[in-house]
C-alpha positions as a Markdown table, in Angstrom:
| # | Residue | x | y | z |
|---|---|---|---|---|
| 1 | Met | 64.1 | 118.4 | 130.0 |
| 2 | Ala | 63.2 | 114.7 | 129.9 |
| 3 | Val | 65.1 | 112.5 | 132.3 |
| 4 | Leu | 64.9 | 108.7 | 132.7 |
| 5 | Pro | 64.8 | 107.5 | 136.3 |
| 6 | Val | 67.5 | 104.8 | 136.7 |
| 7 | Thr | 69.5 | 102.8 | 139.1 |
| 8 | Ser | 73.3 | 102.7 | 138.8 |
| 9 | Gly | 74.3 | 99.1 | 138.1 |
| 10 | Lys | 74.5 | 97.1 | 141.3 |
| 11 | Glu | 74.5 | 100.1 | 143.5 |
| 12 | Ala | 71.5 | 101.5 | 145.5 |
| 13 | Pro | 69.0 | 103.6 | 143.6 |
| 14 | Val | 70.2 | 107.2 | 143.2 |
| 15 | Gln | 67.9 | 109.9 | 144.4 |
| 16 | Pro | 66.0 | 111.6 | 141.5 |
| 17 | Tyr | 67.0 | 115.1 | 142.6 |
| 18 | Ser | 70.7 | 114.3 | 142.1 |
| 19 | Leu | 70.2 | 113.6 | 138.4 |
| 20 | Ser | 67.9 | 116.6 | 138.0 |
| 21 | Glu | 70.5 | 118.9 | 139.6 |
| 22 | Leu | 73.2 | 117.4 | 137.4 |
| 23 | Val | 71.2 | 117.9 | 134.2 |
| 24 | Ser | 70.4 | 121.5 | 135.2 |
| 25 | Phe | 74.1 | 122.2 | 135.6 |
| 26 | Leu | 74.9 | 120.6 | 132.3 |
| 27 | Asp | 72.3 | 122.6 | 130.5 |
| 28 | Gly | 74.3 | 125.7 | 131.1 |
| 29 | Leu | 77.4 | 124.3 | 129.4 |
| 30 | Pro | 78.1 | 125.0 | 125.7 |
| 31 | Glu | 79.3 | 121.5 | 124.6 |
| 32 | Pro | 77.1 | 118.5 | 124.0 |
| 33 | Arg | 76.9 | 116.2 | 127.0 |
| 34 | Ile | 75.0 | 113.1 | 127.9 |
| 35 | Val | 74.6 | 111.3 | 131.2 |
| 36 | Met | 74.9 | 107.5 | 131.4 |
| 37 | Asp | 74.7 | 104.9 | 134.0 |
| 38 | Ala | 77.1 | 102.0 | 134.6 |
| 39 | Ser | 75.1 | 99.8 | 132.2 |
| 40 | Tyr | 75.9 | 102.2 | 129.3 |
| 41 | Arg | 72.3 | 103.4 | 129.2 |
| 42 | Ile | 71.7 | 107.1 | 128.3 |
| 43 | Val | 69.5 | 108.7 | 131.0 |
| 44 | Ala | 69.8 | 112.4 | 130.1 |
| 45 | Ala | 71.2 | 115.0 | 127.7 |
| 46 | Asn | 71.8 | 118.7 | 127.8 |
| 47 | Gln | 70.4 | 121.3 | 125.4 |
| 48 | Ala | 73.7 | 121.6 | 123.5 |
| 49 | Tyr | 73.4 | 117.9 | 122.6 |
| 50 | Val | 69.9 | 118.5 | 121.3 |
| 51 | Arg | 71.0 | 121.4 | 119.1 |
| 52 | Glu | 74.0 | 119.4 | 117.8 |
| 53 | Phe | 72.6 | 115.8 | 117.4 |
| 54 | Gly | 68.8 | 115.9 | 117.6 |
| 55 | Ala | 65.9 | 115.1 | 119.9 |
| 56 | Ile | 66.4 | 113.6 | 123.4 |
| 57 | Lys | 63.6 | 111.1 | 123.0 |
| 58 | Ala | 65.5 | 109.4 | 120.2 |
| 59 | Ile | 68.3 | 108.4 | 122.6 |
| 60 | Leu | 66.9 | 108.1 | 126.1 |
| 61 | Gly | 67.0 | 104.6 | 127.4 |
| 62 | Arg | 69.3 | 103.4 | 124.6 |
| 63 | Thr | 72.9 | 102.4 | 125.1 |
| 64 | Cys | 75.7 | 104.8 | 124.1 |
| 65 | Tyr | 77.3 | 102.3 | 121.8 |
| 66 | Asp | 74.0 | 101.7 | 120.0 |
| 67 | Val | 73.5 | 105.5 | 119.4 |
| 68 | Ser | 77.0 | 106.4 | 118.5 |
| 69 | His | 78.2 | 103.3 | 116.6 |
| 70 | His | 75.1 | 101.2 | 115.9 |
| 71 | Phe | 76.9 | 98.3 | 117.8 |
| 72 | Gln | 75.0 | 95.6 | 119.6 |
| 73 | Val | 77.8 | 95.2 | 122.2 |
| 74 | Pro | 80.1 | 97.8 | 124.0 |
| 75 | Cys | 82.9 | 99.3 | 122.0 |
| 76 | Asp | 85.7 | 97.3 | 123.6 |
| 77 | Gln | 83.9 | 94.1 | 122.5 |
| 78 | Ala | 83.7 | 95.4 | 118.9 |
| 79 | Gly | 87.3 | 96.3 | 118.4 |
| 80 | Glu | 87.1 | 100.0 | 119.6 |
| 81 | Ser | 88.4 | 101.7 | 122.7 |
| 82 | Cys | 85.6 | 102.1 | 125.2 |
| 83 | Pro | 86.0 | 105.1 | 127.5 |
| 84 | Leu | 83.3 | 103.9 | 129.9 |
| 85 | Ser | 85.0 | 100.6 | 130.6 |
| 86 | Arg | 88.3 | 102.3 | 130.9 |
| 87 | Cys | 86.8 | 104.9 | 133.3 |
| 88 | Gln | 85.4 | 102.1 | 135.5 |
| 89 | Glu | 88.7 | 100.4 | 135.6 |
| 90 | Ser | 90.8 | 103.5 | 136.3 |
| 91 | Asp | 88.3 | 105.4 | 138.3 |
| 92 | Ala | 89.5 | 108.5 | 136.4 |
| 93 | Pro | 88.3 | 110.5 | 133.4 |
| 94 | Gln | 89.1 | 109.1 | 130.0 |
| 95 | Arg | 89.4 | 110.6 | 126.5 |
| 96 | Val | 89.3 | 108.9 | 123.1 |
| 97 | Leu | 88.6 | 109.8 | 119.5 |
| 98 | His | 85.8 | 107.9 | 117.8 |
| 99 | Leu | 83.8 | 107.8 | 114.6 |
| 100 | His | 80.2 | 108.5 | 115.6 |
| 101 | His | 77.0 | 108.3 | 113.7 |
| 102 | Thr | 75.4 | 111.7 | 113.7 |
| 103 | Pro | 72.4 | 113.3 | 111.8 |
| 104 | Arg | 75.0 | 114.4 | 109.2 |
| 105 | Gly | 76.6 | 111.0 | 108.8 |
| 106 | Glu | 79.7 | 109.6 | 110.4 |
| 107 | Glu | 82.0 | 112.2 | 112.0 |
| 108 | His | 85.2 | 112.2 | 114.0 |
| 109 | Val | 84.2 | 113.0 | 117.6 |
| 110 | Asp | 86.5 | 113.8 | 120.5 |
| 111 | Val | 84.9 | 112.0 | 123.5 |
| 112 | Glu | 85.7 | 112.7 | 127.1 |
| 113 | Leu | 84.1 | 110.7 | 129.9 |
| 114 | Thr | 84.0 | 111.8 | 133.6 |
| 115 | Pro | 82.7 | 109.8 | 136.6 |
| 116 | Ile | 80.2 | 111.5 | 138.8 |
| 117 | Arg | 80.0 | 110.5 | 142.5 |
| 118 | Asp | 77.1 | 110.7 | 144.9 |
| 119 | Glu | 77.1 | 111.9 | 148.5 |
| 120 | Ser | 78.7 | 108.6 | 149.7 |
| 121 | Gly | 81.6 | 108.8 | 147.2 |
| 122 | Arg | 80.3 | 106.0 | 144.9 |
| 123 | Val | 80.3 | 106.5 | 141.2 |
| 124 | Ser | 76.6 | 106.9 | 140.2 |
| 125 | Tyr | 76.7 | 108.4 | 136.7 |
| 126 | Phe | 79.1 | 109.1 | 133.9 |
| 127 | Val | 79.0 | 112.4 | 131.9 |
| 128 | Glu | 80.2 | 112.1 | 128.3 |
| 129 | Thr | 81.3 | 115.3 | 126.6 |
| 130 | Met | 81.4 | 115.2 | 122.8 |
| 131 | Arg | 83.3 | 117.6 | 120.5 |
| 132 | Val | 82.8 | 117.1 | 116.8 |
| 133 | Val | 86.2 | 117.5 | 115.0 |
| 134 | Arg | 85.6 | 120.3 | 112.5 |
| 135 | Gln | 89.2 | 120.1 | 111.1 |
| 136 | Ala | 88.8 | 116.6 | 109.6 |
| 137 | Ser | 86.2 | 114.6 | 107.7 |
| 138 | Ser | 85.5 | 110.9 | 107.5 |
| 139 | Arg | 83.7 | 111.5 | 104.2 |
| 140 | Ala | 84.8 | 113.0 | 100.9 |
| 141 | Ala | 85.3 | 116.7 | 101.5 |
| 142 | Ala | 86.2 | 119.8 | 99.4 |
| 143 | Arg | 88.9 | 120.9 | 101.8 |
| 144 | Gly | 90.8 | 120.0 | 104.9 |
| 145 | Leu | 92.0 | 116.6 | 106.3 |
| 146 | Val | 90.2 | 113.5 | 105.0 |
| 147 | Gly | 90.5 | 110.0 | 106.4 |
| 148 | Arg | 89.1 | 107.2 | 108.6 |
| 149 | Ser | 91.9 | 104.6 | 108.7 |
| 150 | Pro | 93.5 | 103.6 | 112.0 |
| 151 | Ala | 96.7 | 105.4 | 111.0 |
| 152 | Phe | 94.8 | 108.6 | 110.2 |
| 153 | Val | 92.8 | 108.4 | 113.4 |
| 154 | Arg | 95.9 | 107.9 | 115.5 |
| 155 | Met | 97.4 | 111.0 | 113.9 |
| 156 | Leu | 94.2 | 113.0 | 114.5 |
| 157 | Glu | 94.0 | 112.0 | 118.1 |
| 158 | Arg | 97.5 | 113.2 | 118.8 |
| 159 | Met | 96.8 | 116.4 | 116.9 |
| 160 | Leu | 93.8 | 117.1 | 119.1 |
| 161 | Arg | 95.7 | 116.2 | 122.3 |
| 162 | Val | 98.3 | 118.9 | 121.7 |
| 163 | Ala | 96.1 | 121.6 | 119.9 |
| 164 | Asp | 95.0 | 123.4 | 123.1 |
| 165 | Ser | 98.5 | 123.6 | 124.6 |
| 166 | Ser | 101.4 | 125.9 | 123.8 |
| 167 | Ala | 103.8 | 123.0 | 123.3 |
| 168 | Ala | 106.0 | 123.0 | 120.2 |
| 169 | Val | 104.9 | 120.4 | 117.6 |
| 170 | Leu | 107.1 | 118.5 | 115.2 |
| 171 | Leu | 105.4 | 116.8 | 112.2 |
| 172 | Leu | 107.4 | 113.9 | 110.8 |
| 173 | Gly | 106.6 | 111.9 | 107.7 |
| 174 | Glu | 107.4 | 111.4 | 104.1 |
| 175 | Thr | 107.1 | 114.2 | 101.5 |
| 176 | Gly | 103.6 | 114.8 | 100.2 |
| 177 | Thr | 101.7 | 113.5 | 103.3 |
| 178 | Gly | 100.0 | 116.8 | 104.0 |
| 179 | Lys | 102.0 | 118.2 | 106.8 |
| 180 | Glu | 101.0 | 121.8 | 106.2 |
| 181 | Leu | 97.3 | 120.7 | 106.3 |
| 182 | Val | 97.9 | 119.1 | 109.6 |
| 183 | Ala | 99.7 | 122.2 | 110.9 |
| 184 | Arg | 96.7 | 124.4 | 109.8 |
| 185 | Ala | 94.4 | 122.0 | 111.5 |
| 186 | Ile | 96.3 | 122.2 | 114.8 |
| 187 | His | 96.2 | 126.0 | 114.5 |
| 188 | Glu | 92.4 | 126.0 | 113.8 |
| 189 | Ala | 91.8 | 123.7 | 116.8 |
| 190 | Ser | 93.9 | 125.8 | 119.2 |
| 191 | Asp | 93.0 | 128.8 | 121.3 |
| 192 | Arg | 95.1 | 130.8 | 118.8 |
| 193 | Ser | 92.7 | 130.1 | 115.9 |
| 194 | Asp | 91.7 | 133.8 | 115.7 |
| 195 | Gly | 95.4 | 134.7 | 115.1 |
| 196 | Pro | 97.4 | 134.4 | 111.9 |
| 197 | Phe | 98.9 | 131.2 | 110.5 |
| 198 | Val | 102.2 | 132.0 | 108.9 |
| 199 | Ala | 104.1 | 129.4 | 106.9 |
| 200 | Val | 107.8 | 129.6 | 106.2 |
| 201 | Asp | 109.6 | 127.2 | 103.8 |
| 202 | Cys | 113.1 | 126.7 | 105.3 |
| 203 | Ala | 114.6 | 125.0 | 102.3 |
| 204 | Gly | 117.0 | 127.2 | 100.5 |
| 205 | Leu | 117.0 | 130.1 | 103.0 |
| 206 | Thr | 120.4 | 131.9 | 103.1 |
| 207 | Glu | 121.5 | 133.5 | 106.3 |
| 208 | Asn | 120.7 | 137.1 | 105.2 |
| 209 | Leu | 117.4 | 136.0 | 103.8 |
| 210 | Phe | 116.5 | 134.0 | 106.9 |
| 211 | Glu | 117.0 | 136.9 | 109.2 |
| 212 | Ser | 115.3 | 139.5 | 107.1 |
| 213 | Glu | 112.3 | 137.2 | 106.4 |
| 214 | Leu | 111.9 | 136.0 | 109.9 |
| 215 | Phe | 112.9 | 139.1 | 111.9 |
| 216 | Gly | 112.3 | 141.9 | 109.5 |
| 217 | Tyr | 114.6 | 144.9 | 109.1 |
| 218 | Glu | 114.8 | 148.6 | 109.8 |
| 219 | Lys | 114.9 | 151.3 | 107.2 |
| 220 | Gly | 118.5 | 151.8 | 106.1 |
| 221 | Ala | 119.7 | 148.4 | 107.5 |
| 222 | Phe | 121.3 | 147.6 | 104.1 |
| 223 | Thr | 121.3 | 148.8 | 100.6 |
| 224 | Gly | 117.8 | 148.8 | 99.3 |
| 225 | Ala | 116.1 | 148.9 | 102.7 |
| 226 | Thr | 114.0 | 152.0 | 102.0 |
| 227 | His | 111.4 | 151.3 | 104.6 |
| 228 | Arg | 110.9 | 149.2 | 107.8 |
| 229 | Lys | 109.7 | 145.7 | 107.0 |
| 230 | Leu | 107.9 | 143.5 | 109.5 |
| 231 | Gly | 109.3 | 139.9 | 109.7 |
| 232 | Leu | 107.2 | 136.7 | 109.7 |
| 233 | Val | 107.8 | 136.2 | 113.5 |
| 234 | Glu | 106.1 | 139.6 | 114.1 |
| 235 | Ala | 103.4 | 138.7 | 111.5 |
| 236 | Ala | 102.6 | 135.5 | 113.4 |
| 237 | Ala | 102.0 | 137.4 | 116.7 |
| 238 | Gly | 99.1 | 135.8 | 118.5 |
| 239 | Gly | 99.0 | 132.9 | 116.1 |
| 240 | Thr | 101.1 | 130.0 | 114.7 |
| 241 | Leu | 104.4 | 130.0 | 113.0 |
| 242 | Phe | 104.9 | 126.9 | 110.7 |
| 243 | Leu | 108.5 | 126.1 | 109.8 |
| 244 | Asp | 108.3 | 123.7 | 106.9 |
| 245 | Glu | 111.3 | 121.5 | 106.1 |
| 246 | Ile | 113.1 | 122.6 | 109.2 |
| 247 | Gly | 115.7 | 119.9 | 108.7 |
| 248 | Glu | 117.0 | 121.8 | 105.7 |
| 249 | Leu | 118.3 | 124.7 | 107.9 |
| 250 | Pro | 122.1 | 125.0 | 107.9 |
| 251 | Leu | 123.8 | 124.9 | 111.3 |
| 252 | Ser | 124.5 | 128.6 | 111.2 |
| 253 | Leu | 120.8 | 129.4 | 111.0 |
| 254 | Gln | 119.9 | 126.7 | 113.6 |
| 255 | Val | 121.8 | 128.8 | 116.2 |
| 256 | Lys | 119.6 | 131.9 | 115.4 |
| 257 | Leu | 116.4 | 129.9 | 115.5 |
| 258 | Leu | 117.4 | 128.3 | 118.8 |
| 259 | Arg | 118.1 | 131.7 | 120.3 |
| 260 | Leu | 114.7 | 132.9 | 119.2 |
| 261 | Leu | 112.9 | 129.9 | 120.8 |
| 262 | Glu | 115.0 | 130.0 | 124.0 |
| 263 | Thr | 114.7 | 133.7 | 124.7 |
| 264 | Gly | 111.4 | 134.5 | 123.1 |
| 265 | Thr | 112.9 | 137.7 | 121.8 |
| 266 | Tyr | 114.4 | 138.9 | 118.5 |
| 267 | Arg | 115.8 | 142.0 | 116.9 |
| 268 | Arg | 115.0 | 143.3 | 113.4 |
| 269 | Val | 118.1 | 143.5 | 111.1 |
| 270 | Gly | 119.7 | 146.9 | 111.7 |
| 271 | Gly | 117.6 | 147.4 | 114.9 |
| 272 | Leu | 118.7 | 147.7 | 118.5 |
| 273 | Asp | 115.6 | 147.0 | 120.5 |
| 274 | Ser | 114.7 | 143.4 | 121.5 |
| 275 | Leu | 111.1 | 142.6 | 120.6 |
| 276 | Ala | 109.0 | 139.9 | 122.3 |
| 277 | Ala | 107.9 | 137.0 | 120.1 |
| 278 | Asp | 104.4 | 135.6 | 120.6 |
| 279 | Phe | 103.7 | 132.6 | 118.5 |
| 280 | Arg | 103.1 | 128.8 | 118.7 |
| 281 | Leu | 105.7 | 126.8 | 116.8 |
| 282 | Val | 104.9 | 123.9 | 114.5 |
| 283 | Gly | 107.8 | 122.4 | 112.6 |
| 284 | Ala | 107.8 | 119.8 | 109.8 |
| 285 | Thr | 110.4 | 117.7 | 108.1 |
| 286 | His | 110.7 | 114.5 | 106.0 |
| 287 | Arg | 114.2 | 114.0 | 107.3 |
| 288 | Asn | 115.3 | 111.8 | 110.1 |
| 289 | Leu | 116.4 | 114.5 | 112.6 |
| 290 | Ala | 117.5 | 112.0 | 115.2 |
| 291 | Ala | 120.0 | 110.6 | 112.7 |
| 292 | Met | 121.1 | 114.1 | 111.7 |
| 293 | Val | 121.7 | 114.9 | 115.4 |
| 294 | Glu | 124.0 | 111.8 | 115.6 |
| 295 | Ala | 125.8 | 112.9 | 112.4 |
| 296 | Glu | 126.1 | 116.4 | 113.9 |
| 297 | Thr | 124.3 | 118.0 | 111.0 |
| 298 | Phe | 121.4 | 119.1 | 113.3 |
| 299 | Arg | 121.9 | 120.7 | 116.7 |
| 300 | Arg | 121.0 | 118.5 | 119.6 |
| 301 | Asp | 119.7 | 121.3 | 121.7 |
| 302 | Leu | 117.5 | 122.6 | 118.9 |
| 303 | Tyr | 116.2 | 119.1 | 118.2 |
| 304 | Phe | 114.9 | 118.7 | 121.8 |
| 305 | Arg | 113.6 | 122.3 | 121.8 |
| 306 | Ile | 111.3 | 121.7 | 118.7 |
| 307 | Asn | 110.5 | 118.0 | 119.4 |
| 308 | Thr | 108.3 | 118.5 | 122.4 |
| 309 | Phe | 105.3 | 116.7 | 120.8 |
| 310 | Pro | 106.1 | 114.7 | 117.7 |
| 311 | Ile | 103.3 | 113.6 | 115.3 |
| 312 | His | 103.8 | 111.1 | 112.6 |
| 313 | Thr | 101.9 | 112.0 | 109.4 |
| 314 | Pro | 101.2 | 108.6 | 107.7 |
| 315 | Ala | 102.2 | 107.8 | 104.1 |
| 316 | Leu | 99.6 | 106.4 | 101.7 |
| 317 | His | 101.0 | 102.9 | 102.1 |
| 318 | Glu | 100.2 | 103.1 | 105.8 |
| 319 | Arg | 96.6 | 104.1 | 105.1 |
| 320 | Pro | 95.6 | 102.3 | 101.8 |
| 321 | Glu | 91.9 | 102.1 | 102.9 |
| 322 | Asp | 91.8 | 105.9 | 102.7 |
| 323 | Ile | 92.8 | 106.1 | 99.1 |
| 324 | Pro | 89.3 | 105.8 | 97.6 |
| 325 | Leu | 88.1 | 108.5 | 100.0 |
| 326 | Leu | 91.1 | 110.8 | 99.2 |
| 327 | Ala | 90.6 | 110.1 | 95.5 |
| 328 | Ala | 87.0 | 111.2 | 95.6 |
| 329 | Ser | 87.9 | 114.3 | 97.6 |
| 330 | Leu | 90.7 | 115.3 | 95.3 |
| 331 | Leu | 88.5 | 114.7 | 92.2 |
| 332 | Ala | 86.0 | 117.2 | 93.6 |
| 333 | Arg | 88.8 | 119.7 | 94.2 |
| 334 | Val | 90.5 | 119.5 | 90.8 |
| 335 | Asp | 88.0 | 118.5 | 88.2 |
| 336 | Arg | 86.6 | 121.3 | 86.1 |
| 337 | Arg | 83.6 | 119.2 | 85.2 |
| 338 | Pro | 81.7 | 118.6 | 88.5 |
| 339 | Gly | 79.8 | 115.4 | 89.1 |
| 340 | Arg | 82.1 | 113.0 | 87.5 |
| 341 | Arg | 83.1 | 109.8 | 89.3 |
| 342 | Leu | 85.9 | 107.2 | 89.4 |
| 343 | Thr | 85.1 | 103.7 | 88.2 |
| 344 | Glu | 85.7 | 100.7 | 90.4 |
| 345 | Ala | 88.6 | 99.6 | 88.1 |
| 346 | Ala | 90.2 | 103.1 | 88.5 |
| 347 | Leu | 89.9 | 103.0 | 92.3 |
| 348 | Glu | 91.4 | 99.5 | 92.4 |
| 349 | Trp | 94.3 | 100.6 | 90.3 |
| 350 | Leu | 94.9 | 103.7 | 92.5 |
| 351 | Val | 94.8 | 101.5 | 95.7 |
| 352 | Ala | 97.2 | 99.0 | 94.3 |
| 353 | Arg | 99.7 | 101.6 | 93.2 |
| 354 | Arg | 102.9 | 102.6 | 95.1 |
| 355 | Tyr | 103.2 | 106.3 | 95.8 |
| 356 | Ser | 106.6 | 107.9 | 96.3 |
| 357 | Gly | 105.0 | 111.3 | 96.4 |
| 358 | Asn | 102.0 | 110.3 | 98.6 |
| 359 | Ile | 98.9 | 112.6 | 98.5 |
| 360 | Arg | 100.7 | 115.1 | 96.2 |
| 361 | Glu | 101.4 | 112.4 | 93.7 |
| 362 | Leu | 97.8 | 111.1 | 94.0 |
| 363 | Arg | 96.4 | 114.6 | 93.3 |
| 364 | Asn | 98.6 | 115.0 | 90.2 |
| 365 | Leu | 97.4 | 111.6 | 88.9 |
| 366 | Ile | 93.8 | 112.5 | 89.3 |
| 367 | Glu | 94.1 | 115.9 | 87.9 |
| 368 | Arg | 95.9 | 114.4 | 84.8 |
| 369 | Ala | 93.2 | 111.8 | 84.4 |
| 370 | Thr | 90.4 | 114.5 | 84.5 |
| 371 | Leu | 92.1 | 116.0 | 81.4 |
| 372 | Met | 92.3 | 112.7 | 79.7 |
| 373 | Ala | 88.8 | 111.5 | 80.4 |
| 374 | Asp | 86.0 | 112.5 | 77.9 |
| 375 | Gly | 83.0 | 110.9 | 79.5 |
| 376 | Asp | 81.2 | 111.2 | 82.8 |
| 377 | Glu | 83.4 | 108.5 | 84.4 |
| 378 | Ile | 87.1 | 108.4 | 84.9 |
| 379 | Asp | 88.4 | 104.9 | 84.2 |
| 380 | Gln | 91.7 | 103.0 | 84.8 |
| 381 | Gly | 92.9 | 103.7 | 81.2 |
| 382 | Asp | 92.7 | 107.5 | 81.8 |
| 383 | Phe | 95.5 | 107.1 | 84.4 |
| 384 | Gln | 97.9 | 105.0 | 82.3 |
| 385 | Asp | 98.7 | 107.5 | 79.5 |
| 386 | Asp | 101.8 | 108.7 | 81.3 |
| 387 | Glu | 105.1 | 106.9 | 80.4 |
| 388 | Glu | 106.2 | 107.2 | 84.0 |
| 389 | Ser | 103.1 | 105.8 | 85.6 |
| 390 | Cys | 105.2 | 104.1 | 88.2 |
| 391 | Ile | 108.5 | 105.4 | 89.6 |
| 392 | Pro | 110.9 | 102.6 | 90.3 |
| 393 | Leu | 111.5 | 102.0 | 94.0 |
| 394 | Pro | 115.0 | 103.0 | 95.1 |
| 395 | Ala | 117.3 | 100.0 | 95.6 |
| 396 | Pro | 120.0 | 99.9 | 98.3 |
| 397 | Gly | 123.1 | 99.4 | 96.2 |
| 398 | Pro | 123.7 | 97.1 | 93.2 |
| 399 | Gln | 121.0 | 94.4 | 92.8 |
| 400 | Pro | 122.0 | 90.8 | 92.2 |
| 401 | Gln | 120.3 | 89.1 | 89.2 |
| 402 | Ser | 119.3 | 86.1 | 91.2 |
| 403 | Phe | 117.7 | 85.9 | 94.6 |
| 404 | Ser | 119.9 | 84.4 | 97.3 |
| 405 | Leu | 120.4 | 84.2 | 101.1 |
| 406 | Glu | 123.5 | 84.1 | 103.1 |
| 407 | Gly | 122.0 | 81.5 | 105.4 |
| 408 | Pro | 118.8 | 80.1 | 107.0 |
| 409 | Val | 116.2 | 82.6 | 108.0 |
| 410 | Asp | 112.6 | 82.5 | 109.3 |
| 411 | Leu | 109.7 | 82.5 | 106.8 |
| 412 | Ala | 108.7 | 86.1 | 107.6 |
| 413 | Thr | 112.2 | 87.4 | 106.9 |
| 414 | Leu | 112.4 | 85.2 | 103.7 |
| 415 | Glu | 109.2 | 86.8 | 102.4 |
| 416 | Gln | 110.3 | 90.3 | 103.3 |
| 417 | Arg | 113.6 | 89.9 | 101.6 |
| 418 | Tyr | 112.1 | 88.3 | 98.5 |
| 419 | Leu | 109.6 | 91.2 | 98.1 |
| 420 | Ala | 112.4 | 93.7 | 98.4 |
| 421 | Trp | 114.3 | 91.8 | 95.7 |
| 422 | Leu | 111.3 | 91.4 | 93.4 |
| 423 | Leu | 109.8 | 94.9 | 93.4 |
| 424 | Pro | 112.6 | 96.7 | 91.7 |
| 425 | Arg | 112.6 | 94.1 | 88.9 |
| 426 | Cys | 108.9 | 94.9 | 88.3 |
| 427 | Asn | 109.7 | 98.6 | 88.0 |
| 428 | Gly | 108.0 | 99.2 | 91.3 |
| 429 | Glu | 104.6 | 98.2 | 89.9 |
| 430 | Val | 102.6 | 96.3 | 92.5 |
| 431 | Pro | 100.0 | 94.8 | 90.0 |
| 432 | Arg | 102.9 | 93.5 | 87.9 |
| 433 | Ala | 104.7 | 92.0 | 90.9 |
| 434 | Ala | 101.4 | 90.5 | 92.1 |
| 435 | Ala | 100.9 | 88.8 | 88.8 |
| 436 | Val | 104.4 | 87.2 | 89.1 |
| 437 | Leu | 103.6 | 86.0 | 92.6 |
| 438 | Gly | 100.1 | 84.8 | 91.6 |
| 439 | Val | 98.3 | 86.9 | 94.3 |
| 440 | Ser | 96.0 | 89.9 | 94.0 |
| 441 | Pro | 97.4 | 93.4 | 94.2 |
| 442 | Arg | 95.5 | 94.0 | 97.5 |
| 443 | Thr | 97.2 | 90.9 | 99.0 |
| 444 | Leu | 100.6 | 92.1 | 97.9 |
| 445 | Tyr | 100.0 | 95.6 | 99.1 |
| 446 | Arg | 99.0 | 94.3 | 102.6 |
| 447 | Lys | 102.2 | 92.2 | 102.7 |
| 448 | Leu | 104.3 | 95.2 | 101.8 |
| 449 | Gln | 102.6 | 97.2 | 104.5 |
| 450 | Glu | 103.3 | 94.5 | 107.1 |
| 451 | Ala | 106.9 | 94.4 | 106.0 |
| 452 | Gly | 107.2 | 98.1 | 106.3 |
| 453 | Ser | 105.7 | 98.0 | 109.8 |
| 454 | Gln | 108.3 | 95.3 | 110.8 |
| 455 | Glu | 111.2 | 97.4 | 109.5 |
| 456 | Ala | 109.9 | 100.4 | 111.4 |
| 457 | Gly | 109.7 | 98.4 | 114.6 |
| 458 | Gln | 113.2 | 97.1 | 114.2 |
| 459 | Gly | 114.4 | 100.6 | 113.4 |
């Protein structure tokens, strides 16, 4: 293997055999790794890196930020989180999620940086371990999670942090944000990926159905039980149990679920033997469980049992820059005529629109447009055939006909309140409201996003 002789920043030169021994050790490891000095310069790479990313000669002597990001300055000077600078400051390993340039294009890469010390205890090198995230794509993809916005990357980073553990995960977010896809991605990234992924829709489950579906039943347990039936808990053994819309469970069933989680055991309906459960729990809800706990409609003990590691799945208004990417991905998934594309006007209309149903609503719009379009391009007009092209935003109580304030407020509050008053009068249509305000739909959408972030912070 080629190795570049280097000195480590302001420190004394490091003996060549130290680097050779380090590289020899790294060659036996399965994940791509590079060795850098304190000046961000790449001095070596292991064989796994060569197999994953290409020839060593193309990177030796170059800086890590040039190879990975095509930056001219370190990541922290270009608006990114830099693991090397953080590692130097903390003198401890650092882990971040980055978008890296690879031979296949930009990809999400989980980066872990570890300082390496010489015989005197000084940090002489840094080893960077790279794991390409196979569960998400930064480009249009036929399946799986798709996105590259800051909100999406934050969600993905938390997802990867928890995937390898056995901690219970609670996915929180509006309806239609792809919570089941995130749950599947957590399963696929975990050490239980070879086991089953079992999804349960908790909405509408009655007490008898809940027990028989989750725990199974013995032959003769009730009328019609002509044979033993394995429950979904048993079916999920060695894998992941995904409880969707867990906030819909009535209190009587919450008790049974809590007992299962606390004891790790269950009994089939009509059975006497306690059976050991072996699954990783991922729950999801669009409801505010904390508020439900205060209202005593959700058990406090169950809430803290399932809320070990919460992950927010962002709504489309939190990641508008991902809409063109999502639209292209969904078009490839639903269009029966492959190769068609969305026009710029169509993409602008999709980005400016408000989505109460999020990705699910976006998918429906695109699938409907593929049926309306006759040519090789799908234009804005193909989306506007539906009489309900925009669902009015819900208004909190009766709306006054004129805008008024009860007293003086700051400018930010004034703008926020005026937008909240104006949008329902434009039937929830952002382009129409933007025309009234004399701004572009993109500008108004950004203001709405900022207003939503302020409200979330206050909440």
